[in-house]
C-alpha positions in Angstrom: 15.5 10.0 29.5 13.1 9.1 26.7 13.4 9.5 22.9 11.4 12.0 21.1 11.0 11.9 17.1 12.1 15.0 15.5 10.0 14.1 12.4 6.4 13.2 11.6 5.0 10.7 8.8 3.0 12.2 6.3 1.0 10.1 3.4 1.0 11.7 0.2 -1.5 10.4 -2.5 -0.3 11.0 -6.0 -2.3 10.9 -9.2 -1.6 10.8 -13.1 -3.9 11.4 -15.3 -1.5 11.1 -18.2 0.2 14.2 -17.9 3.0 13.2 -15.0 2.5 12.3 -11.3 0.6 15.4 -9.2 0.3 15.6 -5.4 -3.5 15.5 -4.9 -3.7 15.6 -0.9 -1.6 14.9 2.1 -3.1 12.8 5.0 -1.7 12.2 8.6 -1.9 8.4 8.7 -2.0 5.5 5.9 -5.5 4.4 7.3 -6.9 7.9 6.0 -4.7 7.9 2.9 -6.0 4.4 1.8 -9.8 5.6 2.4 -9.0 8.7 0.0 -7.4 6.4 -2.7 -10.6 4.3 -3.0 -12.7 7.4 -3.2 -10.4 8.9 -6.1 -10.5 5.3 -8.0 -14.2 5.0 -7.6 -14.7 8.5 -9.2 -11.7 8.4 -11.9 -11.0 4.9 -12.7 -8.9 5.5 -15.7 -6.0 7.2 -13.8 -3.4 5.8 -11.9 -2.8 6.4 -8.2 -0.4 5.4 -5.6 0.7 6.7 -2.1 4.1 8.0 -1.2 5.2 8.0 2.6 7.3 11.3 3.4 9.0 12.4 6.7 8.8 15.9 7.6 9.9 17.8 10.6 7.9 18.3 13.6 7.8 22.1 14.3 7.6 23.4 17.9 
């Protein structure tokens, strides 16, 4: 019997403009999240950004 995952990974882009960390967007893959991170850093370089991995249940 094959194993089936009960969760999937989501990558959340967090930003801090001086007022605390806020969620900007959620991507399915780390590669997509890094591309968005690059875009955010180009458009607003004075802010801080980070990517956080979160596991969410798969709904069927």
